[in-house]
N, C-alpha and C positions, 0 to 999 in steps of 0.2 A: 905688243903685250896682250896676253889673254885677259879678257874681261870676265868677271863673275857673272853667271847667268842671272837674269832678273829674279826678283823674289818669288814671283808666281811660279816660274819654271823650277826653281829650287824646291819649292813646296810640293809641286807635282811630282818631281823626280823622287823626293823622299817618300811621298805617299806610295808611289809605284814600287819602290824598293821594299817598303814595309809589307805591302800586300804580297809581293813575291816571296818574301821571307816567311810569311805566315803559311802560304800554300806549300812551299818547299818543306817547311818544318812538319806540317801535317802529313805530307807524303812520306817523310822519313819515319815518323812515329808509326804510321800505318804499316810500313815495310818491316818494322822491327817486331810487331806483334801479329800482323796479318789482319787485324781488325781495327776499327776506329773506336778505341776505348780511352783515349787520352782526355785529360781535363783541360780547361782553358789555361790554368796556371802552368801545366806541363807544356802546352803549346807555346805560351808566351815566353817561357824560359828558353825553349829550344830555338825560337825565332829571334830571341834577344830583343823583345819588345814588351811593352806593358799590357796588362789585361785590357786597359782602356783602348789601346791601339788596336788590339784584336777586334774589339766590338765596334770600333770606328769603321772597320772594313767589312765585317761580317756580323749578321744578326744572331748567329748561333753556330754551334759546332757542326750541326747538320748541314748548314750552308757551306761551311768550309769543306766538309767531306764531299759534298756534291760537286764542288768546284774541282777538287782533286780527281774525282771520278770522271768528270767531264773532260779533263785534260787527258786522262788515260784513254777514254773512248774517242778522243779527237783524231785518232788515226784515220777515220773515215774522211774527215775534213782535210787532213794533211795530204792524204792520197789524192783527193779531188783538186785541191789548190796547186798541187805539184804538176798536174797535167797542163801542158801549155794551152792557153786560151785559144790559140789559132787552130788547135786540133779538135776543139769541141764547139766552138762558138756557132758554127752553122748546123750543128746536130740537134737532135731532139733532147730537150731538157730532161725529160723523164728518163730516157735511155742513158744519159750521162750519169745520173745519180745511181741508177740500177747497176751500171757497169762497175762503178766504184764499190757499191755494197757487195757485189759478187766477188770482187777481187780482194777485198780486205778481210783478213782473218779476225773476225769479231769475237771468236770464242774466248781467247785469253782475257781481253778487257771485260767481257761480259761476266766471266768467272770472277775476275777481280772485283767488279762492282757488287756481285752477289755476296762475296765473302766480306767485303768491307762494311757493307750496311747491315751485316749480321743476319742474313736470311737463312733460316733453317727449313723453310717450307715454301713451296712454289707460290702459295697464296700470300702475298705481301700484307703486312700489317698496314694500317693507315699511314703511319710514319714512314715506313719503307716504301710504300706506294708513292708518297709525295717525293721522296728522294730519287726514286727511279724516274718519275716523270720529269722532275727538275733537271736531272742529268741529261736526258734526251732532248728536253726543250732547249737547253743551252746550245747543244750541238746543232739542232735544227735551225735555230735562229741565226747562227753563224753561217750555216750552209745557205740559208735563204739570202743572206747578204752577198755571198759569193755568186750565187746564181743570178741575182739581180744585176751584179756587175757584168757578168758574162752575157746576159740576155736583157739589155736595157729596154728593148721594145715590148717585153712581156710584162703584163700588168702584175703589180706586186701581189695582189690578191691571189692570182693564179699560182704564183710561186709559193706563197704560204700554204695554199690548199694542198698542193702536190707534196711539198716537204712534210707537212703535218700528217698527211695520210700515210706516208711511208714511215716516218719516225714514230708516230703514234702506234703504228703497227708493230714496230720493233719492241715496244714496251709489252705488247700482248704476246709476241713471240717469246720473249724472255720467260714468261711463266710456263709455256708449253715445253720450251727447251730445258728449263730447270727440272720440270717434272719428269722428263724423259731421260735426262742424263745426270742429274744431281750436280749440275754445274761443273762437270769434269772437263778437263782440257786434254782431249785425245781425238783420234781419228773418228771414232764413232760419234762423239759429240759434235764434231764438225760436220759429219754427214747429216745428222739430225737438224742442225742449224741450217744447212744448205737447203734441205727439203722444205723446212718451214719458211725460209726466205723466199723460195720460189713461189710458194702459195701466196705469200703477201704480195709479191710483185704481180702475179696473175690477177689477184683480186683487186689490186689498186688500178691496174691497167684496164681490166675488162669490166669492173663493177662487181657487185655482190648479188648473186642470184640464188634463190632457194633451190635446194637439191631434192625437195620433196616431190614424190611422184604425184601427178594429177589425180584427183579423186574421181 
């Protein structure tokens, strides 16, 4: 006879279901309008939970939207974790991440992020800047965990420094890419993104040097 799970397990499962329902409902509402303009009441009704449950899981609508955007941008992490560990475990950690960044089409999720947080100008407002940074921070933390698992002999500080340099750079690239392309999803936008990405890779690998001529 099957036994009912312990009370703690049931509560944890219910909490996970509620969180998933809230995220899925937010994603659905965003897909319907193209932007994150829903209210807490609309979100709670779509997720079939109470307002209190929404705020038990998230501090604000912005945090929910950031979570949705992080999942959309998670293609980088999905691509990386899908690569067999045996194929990369003896390789260079930096090159592993760079290879995935080059191979992943980040233009559609970047355009999605730009649209969802309501950016109309490449210079983000303070609120938008926080949402951009939070989205990339979430992905970078998950990537750091995966790299630590693959490279257990590498100091955690070194992992965090490398990942932070690359993913912090992606936030900077977003502004220049948006300014050049208007966040379009087309071949020209991908070309611009690729060029910017290569500059970030080179700067992170080789360091930052002044290009001013000596006086």
